[in-house]
BAVEX-430986 format. One record per residue (C-alpha): chain; residue number from 0; z, x, y. Coordinates in steps of 0.2 Angstrom, whole numbers, padded with zeros to 4 digits. Each point is the difference from the previous one (the first is absolute). Layout:
% residues N
+-------+-----+-------+-------+-------+
: chain :   n :     Z :     X :     Y :
+-------+-----+-------+-------+-------+
:     A : NUM :     Z :     X :     Y :
...
+-------+-----+-------+-------+-------+
//
This chain:
% residues 168
+-------+-----+-------+-------+-------+
: chain :   n :     Z :     X :     Y :
+-------+-----+-------+-------+-------+
:     A :   0 :  0856 :  0216 :  0344 :
:     A :   1 :  0002 : -0018 :  0005 :
:     A :   2 :  0006 : -0003 :  0018 :
:     A :   3 : -0002 :  0019 :  0003 :
:     A :   4 : -0008 :  0008 :  0015 :
:     A :   5 : -0009 :  0013 : -0010 :
:     A :   6 : -0018 : -0004 : -0004 :
:     A :   7 : -0008 :  0003 : -0016 :
:     A :   8 : -0018 :  0004 : -0005 :
:     A :   9 : -0007 : -0002 : -0018 :
:     A :  10 : -0009 :  0015 : -0007 :
:     A :  11 : -0012 : -0004 : -0013 :
:     A :  12 :  0001 :  0013 : -0015 :
:     A :  13 : -0007 :  0000 : -0017 :
:     A :  14 : -0018 :  0002 : -0007 :
:     A :  15 : -0014 : -0006 :  0011 :
:     A :  16 : -0006 : -0013 : -0013 :
:     A :  17 :  0017 : -0008 : -0001 :
:     A :  18 :  0002 : -0002 :  0019 :
:     A :  19 : -0004 : -0016 :  0009 :
:     A :  20 : -0016 :  0000 :  0010 :
:     A :  21 : -0004 : -0010 :  0016 :
:     A :  22 : -0018 : -0003 :  0005 :
:     A :  23 : -0006 : -0001 :  0018 :
:     A :  24 : -0016 : -0009 :  0005 :
:     A :  25 : -0013 :  0010 :  0009 :
:     A :  26 : -0016 : -0004 :  0009 :
:     A :  27 : -0017 :  0003 : -0008 :
:     A :  28 : -0004 :  0014 :  0012 :
:     A :  29 :  0016 :  0009 : -0005 :
:     A :  30 : -0004 : -0003 : -0019 :
:     A :  31 : -0016 :  0009 :  0002 :
:     A :  32 :  0009 :  0016 :  0007 :
:     A :  33 :  0013 :  0000 : -0013 :
:     A :  34 : -0004 :  0001 : -0019 :
:     A :  35 :  0017 : -0006 : -0005 :
:     A :  36 : -0003 : -0018 :  0006 :
:     A :  37 :  0001 : -0012 : -0014 :
:     A :  38 : -0004 : -0019 : -0003 :
:     A :  39 :  0013 : -0012 : -0006 :
:     A :  40 : -0005 : -0014 : -0012 :
:     A :  41 :  0002 : -0017 :  0008 :
:     A :  42 :  0000 :  0008 :  0018 :
:     A :  43 : -0013 :  0004 :  0013 :
:     A :  44 : -0002 :  0017 :  0008 :
:     A :  45 :  0005 :  0017 : -0004 :
:     A :  46 :  0018 :  0007 : -0002 :
:     A :  47 :  0008 :  0017 : -0001 :
:     A :  48 :  0017 :  0005 : -0007 :
:     A :  49 :  0012 :  0001 :  0014 :
:     A :  50 :  0007 :  0017 :  0001 :
:     A :  51 :  0018 :  0003 : -0005 :
:     A :  52 :  0012 :  0013 :  0006 :
:     A :  53 : -0004 :  0011 : -0015 :
:     A :  54 : -0019 : -0001 :  0006 :
:     A :  55 :  0005 :  0005 :  0017 :
:     A :  56 :  0011 :  0014 : -0006 :
:     A :  57 : -0014 :  0007 : -0010 :
:     A :  58 : -0012 : -0001 :  0014 :
:     A :  59 :  0012 :  0008 :  0013 :
:     A :  60 : -0009 :  0014 :  0010 :
:     A :  61 :  0008 :  0016 : -0006 :
:     A :  62 : -0015 :  0011 :  0005 :
:     A :  63 :  0004 :  0001 :  0018 :
:     A :  64 :  0019 :  0002 : -0002 :
:     A :  65 :  0005 :  0007 : -0017 :
:     A :  66 :  0019 : -0005 :  0003 :
:     A :  67 : -0005 : -0018 : -0003 :
:     A :  68 : -0003 :  0005 : -0018 :
:     A :  69 :  0018 :  0003 : -0002 :
:     A :  70 :  0005 : -0018 :  0004 :
:     A :  71 :  0005 : -0009 : -0016 :
:     A :  72 : -0006 : -0018 : -0004 :
:     A :  73 :  0017 : -0007 :  0002 :
:     A :  74 :  0003 :  0008 :  0017 :
:     A :  75 : -0018 : -0006 :  0005 :
:     A :  76 :  0004 : -0018 : -0005 :
:     A :  77 :  0017 :  0001 :  0007 :
:     A :  78 : -0004 :  0007 :  0017 :
:     A :  79 : -0018 : -0005 :  0004 :
:     A :  80 : -0009 : -0016 :  0004 :
:     A :  81 : -0019 : -0004 :  0004 :
:     A :  82 : -0005 : -0001 :  0018 :
:     A :  83 : -0016 : -0002 :  0010 :
:     A :  84 :  0007 :  0009 :  0015 :
:     A :  85 : -0008 :  0017 :  0001 :
:     A :  86 :  0011 :  0015 :  0005 :
:     A :  87 : -0002 :  0006 :  0018 :
:     A :  88 :  0003 :  0018 : -0005 :
:     A :  89 : -0006 :  0011 : -0014 :
:     A :  90 :  0017 :  0007 : -0001 :
:     A :  91 :  0007 : -0016 : -0007 :
:     A :  92 : -0010 :  0002 : -0016 :
:     A :  93 :  0009 :  0016 : -0005 :
:     A :  94 :  0019 :  0003 : -0003 :
:     A :  95 :  0007 :  0001 :  0018 :
:     A :  96 :  0012 :  0015 : -0002 :
:     A :  97 :  0007 :  0012 : -0012 :
:     A :  98 :  0019 :  0001 :  0002 :
:     A :  99 :  0011 :  0013 : -0008 :
:     A : 100 :  0016 : -0007 : -0007 :
:     A : 101 :  0010 :  0014 :  0008 :
:     A : 102 : -0004 : -0008 :  0017 :
:     A : 103 :  0005 : -0017 : -0007 :
:     A : 104 : -0009 : -0016 : -0002 :
:     A : 105 :  0011 : -0010 :  0012 :
:     A : 106 : -0008 : -0016 :  0005 :
:     A : 107 : -0010 : -0001 : -0016 :
:     A : 108 :  0003 : -0007 : -0017 :
:     A : 109 : -0006 :  0009 : -0015 :
:     A : 110 : -0012 : -0015 : -0003 :
:     A : 111 : -0009 :  0006 :  0016 :
:     A : 112 : -0007 :  0016 : -0010 :
:     A : 113 : -0011 :  0002 : -0014 :
:     A : 114 :  0011 : -0001 : -0016 :
:     A : 115 : -0003 :  0015 : -0012 :
:     A : 116 :  0010 :  0006 : -0015 :
:     A : 117 :  0008 :  0014 :  0009 :
:     A : 118 :  0003 : -0008 :  0017 :
:     A : 119 :  0018 :  0006 :  0001 :
:     A : 120 : -0005 :  0018 : -0003 :
:     A : 121 : -0016 :  0001 :  0011 :
:     A : 122 :  0001 :  0010 :  0016 :
:     A : 123 : -0013 : -0011 :  0008 :
:     A : 124 : -0001 : -0019 :  0000 :
:     A : 125 : -0016 : -0010 :  0003 :
:     A : 126 :  0002 : -0016 :  0011 :
:     A : 127 : -0010 : -0015 : -0006 :
:     A : 128 : -0016 : -0003 :  0010 :
:     A : 129 :  0000 : -0016 :  0011 :
:     A : 130 : -0017 : -0005 : -0007 :
:     A : 131 : -0010 :  0004 : -0016 :
:     A : 132 : -0019 : -0003 :  0000 :
:     A : 133 : -0007 : -0009 : -0015 :
:     A : 134 : -0017 :  0007 : -0006 :
:     A : 135 : -0014 : -0012 : -0004 :
:     A : 136 :  0008 : -0017 :  0006 :
:     A : 137 : -0006 : -0016 : -0009 :
:     A : 138 : -0008 : -0014 :  0011 :
:     A : 139 :  0014 : -0007 :  0011 :
:     A : 140 :  0013 :  0013 : -0005 :
:     A : 141 :  0009 :  0010 :  0013 :
:     A : 142 : -0005 :  0018 :  0001 :
:     A : 143 :  0018 :  0006 :  0003 :
:     A : 144 :  0018 : -0002 : -0006 :
:     A : 145 :  0014 :  0002 :  0012 :
:     A : 146 :  0018 :  0006 : -0001 :
:     A : 147 :  0013 : -0014 : -0001 :
:     A : 148 :  0019 : -0001 : -0003 :
:     A : 149 :  0006 :  0003 : -0017 :
:     A : 150 :  0000 : -0014 : -0013 :
:     A : 151 :  0009 : -0002 : -0016 :
:     A : 152 : -0013 :  0002 : -0015 :
:     A : 153 : -0001 : -0013 : -0014 :
:     A : 154 : -0008 :  0005 : -0016 :
:     A : 155 : -0006 : -0010 : -0015 :
:     A : 156 :  0012 :  0002 : -0014 :
:     A : 157 : -0009 :  0003 : -0017 :
:     A : 158 :  0008 : -0004 : -0016 :
:     A : 159 :  0003 :  0016 : -0010 :
:     A : 160 : -0003 : -0008 : -0017 :
:     A : 161 : -0015 : -0011 :  0004 :
:     A : 162 : -0009 :  0013 :  0012 :
:     A : 163 :  0008 :  0017 : -0004 :
:     A : 164 : -0015 :  0010 :  0007 :
:     A : 165 :  0000 : -0009 :  0017 :
:     A : 166 :  0019 :  0001 :  0000 :
:     A : 167 :  0000 :  0019 : -0001 :
+-------+-----+-------+-------+-------+
//
């Protein structure tokens, strides 16, 4: 990928206890509101664990638009990025249109649609929503993620002999 014009995004996988955690400092007022605030030895103030893409994926708002439930973790990381910009229209929070393959999907890539196991056999394809709302945002965390161009996904490679459970 060196000297390539294709951008890559690293997607954390594996068990939560083995994944690196980043801490973010919060104010005392915010610490009172959130019971997840911790104190770090040798440091002043309160901190919270900075939310990862997996945390955002788990907290995506599937209640208002059930189609969002079908988006996979890899597709979520590959196509969405946090944003503080609130969508202007409610329509941008749900899949735009349903297109039948018989009419063609000209002008679109297959990556613009929600990927499912039977995508080639479906009569209706669901286009990715422009924005996805994140439920219960942490202090300072954007409440939305927005659609971006597709990136190449990099995953951590687990050793099959040393960590067979995580490998599989």
